[in-house]
C-alpha positions in Angstrom: -43.6 54.6 -21.8 -44.4 55.3 -25.5 -48.1 56.4 -25.2 -47.6 59.0 -27.9 -46.1 62.4 -28.4 -46.8 65.1 -25.8 -49.1 67.1 -28.1 -51.1 63.9 -28.9 -51.5 63.0 -25.3 -52.5 66.6 -24.4 -55.1 66.6 -27.2 -56.5 63.2 -26.0 -56.8 64.5 -22.4 -58.6 67.7 -23.6 -61.1 65.6 -25.7 -61.8 63.2 -22.8 -62.3 66.3 -20.5 -64.6 67.9 -23.0 -66.6 64.6 -23.3 -67.0 64.5 -19.6 -65.1 61.2 -19.2 -62.2 63.0 -17.3 -62.3 66.1 -15.2 -59.4 68.5 -15.4 -58.4 69.7 -11.9 -55.4 71.8 -13.1 -52.7 71.5 -15.7 -51.4 68.0 -15.8 -53.8 66.7 -13.2 -57.1 64.8 -14.0 -59.5 62.5 -12.3 -62.4 60.3 -13.1 -65.6 61.9 -12.2 -67.8 59.7 -10.0 -71.6 59.7 -9.9 -73.5 59.6 -6.6 -77.1 58.4 -7.0 -78.6 61.3 -5.0 -75.9 64.1 -5.2 -74.9 63.7 -8.8 -71.2 64.2 -9.6 -68.9 64.2 -6.6 -66.0 66.4 -6.0 -62.5 65.0 -6.4 -60.9 63.2 -3.4 -58.8 65.9 -1.6 -56.3 63.5 -0.3 -55.8 62.0 -3.8 -55.2 65.5 -5.2 -52.8 66.4 -2.5 -50.8 63.2 -2.8 -50.7 63.7 -6.7 -49.5 67.3 -6.3 -46.8 66.4 -3.7 -45.7 63.2 -5.6 -42.2 63.7 -7.1 -41.3 66.7 -4.9 -38.9 66.1 -2.1 -41.0 68.4 0.1 -42.4 67.3 3.4 -46.1 67.9 4.0 -48.7 67.5 6.7 -52.4 68.1 6.8 -53.3 70.7 9.4 -56.1 72.1 11.4 -59.7 71.1 11.3 -59.1 68.7 8.4 -56.5 66.7 10.6 -59.2 66.5 13.4 -61.8 65.4 10.9 -59.5 62.7 9.3 -58.9 61.2 12.8 -62.7 61.2 13.7 -62.4 63.6 16.6 -64.3 66.4 15.0 -67.3 66.4 12.8 -66.4 69.8 11.3 -65.9 69.5 7.6 -63.6 72.3 6.5 -64.2 74.3 3.3 -60.5 75.1 3.2 -57.8 72.4 3.8 -54.5 73.7 5.0 -51.4 71.7 4.1 -48.2 72.6 5.9 -45.1 72.1 3.8 -41.4 73.0 3.4 -42.1 73.3 -0.3 -43.8 76.0 -2.5 -46.9 77.8 -1.2 -49.9 77.7 -3.5 -53.7 77.2 -3.6 -55.7 74.7 -5.5 -59.5 75.0 -6.0 -61.7 71.9 -6.1 -65.2 73.1 -6.7 -66.1 74.9 -3.4 -63.1 73.4 -1.6 -59.8 75.2 -1.4 -56.6 73.4 -0.7 -53.9 75.8 0.7 -50.4 74.8 0.8 -48.5 76.9 3.3 -44.7 77.0 4.0 -44.1 76.0 7.7 -41.1 75.8 10.0 -39.6 72.5 10.9 -41.3 72.5 14.3 -44.8 72.6 12.7 -43.8 69.6 10.5 -43.1 67.2 13.3 -44.1 63.7 12.2 -44.8 65.0 8.7 -46.1 62.1 6.4 -46.9 59.9 9.3 -50.3 59.5 11.3 -48.5 60.8 14.3 -48.0 64.2 12.6 -51.7 64.3 11.8 -52.5 63.7 15.6 -50.2 66.5 16.6 -51.8 68.8 14.1 -55.3 67.9 15.2 -54.2 68.5 18.9 -52.7 71.8 17.9 -56.0 72.8 16.2 -58.1 71.8 19.2 -55.8 73.6 21.6 -55.3 72.7 25.3 -58.8 73.4 26.5 -60.5 71.9 23.4 -59.2 68.4 23.8 -61.8 66.3 25.6 -61.3 63.0 27.5 -63.7 61.4 24.9 -61.4 62.5 22.1 -58.3 61.2 23.9 -60.0 57.8 24.4 -61.0 57.7 20.7 -57.4 58.2 19.6 -56.1 55.8 22.2 -58.4 53.0 20.7 -57.9 54.1 17.0 -54.1 54.5 16.7 -51.8 51.4 16.3 -48.7 50.7 18.4 -46.4 52.1 15.7 -48.1 55.4 15.7 -48.2 55.6 19.5 -44.4 54.8 19.5 -43.9 57.7 17.0 -45.8 60.1 19.2 -43.8 59.1 22.2 -40.5 59.7 20.2 -41.7 63.2 19.2 -43.1 64.1 22.7 -40.0 66.0 23.8 -40.3 68.3 20.8 -43.8 69.1 21.4 -45.2 72.2 23.4 -45.4 71.5 27.2 -49.3 71.6 27.3 -49.4 68.8 24.6 -47.0 66.5 26.2 -49.4 65.0 28.9 -52.1 64.6 26.4 -49.8 62.7 24.0 -48.7 60.5 26.9 -52.3 59.7 27.7 -53.1 58.9 24.1 -50.1 56.6 23.8 -50.7 54.7 27.0 
């Protein structure tokens, strides 16, 4: 798009970062710092960083573990380490105190990747069979839309046996 030469753009970004108008997360990745009235400058949005890093790659990816459960509202645990399962490159990205860890995963761990159904599967996998409560199942049943429930039913045969009745109960 004709914004200038690469060295000129790099220099402009460096100057904006030095002036505090932009925050450099890593090479080629910047964000606008946001001020909170009480907390001061907030950390970058983890999902925004993840999407920006995965944009343009043909790799599948899926949030995993405690972060998946937190995103769905079935856990109040806020992880200090976000795990992203991918069939792409393994790497780690630091965002202040938060670490985003990209881990290579097998296709069975990427069921529903990129969809809300995949996030549900990862949250259930994190909570394990004995950790899923009836309250959490009811919450997911109310929260999920018809398309997501249909996606879950379609993936059900590929899920572990212990998870299948839970998924059916969520999708009812």
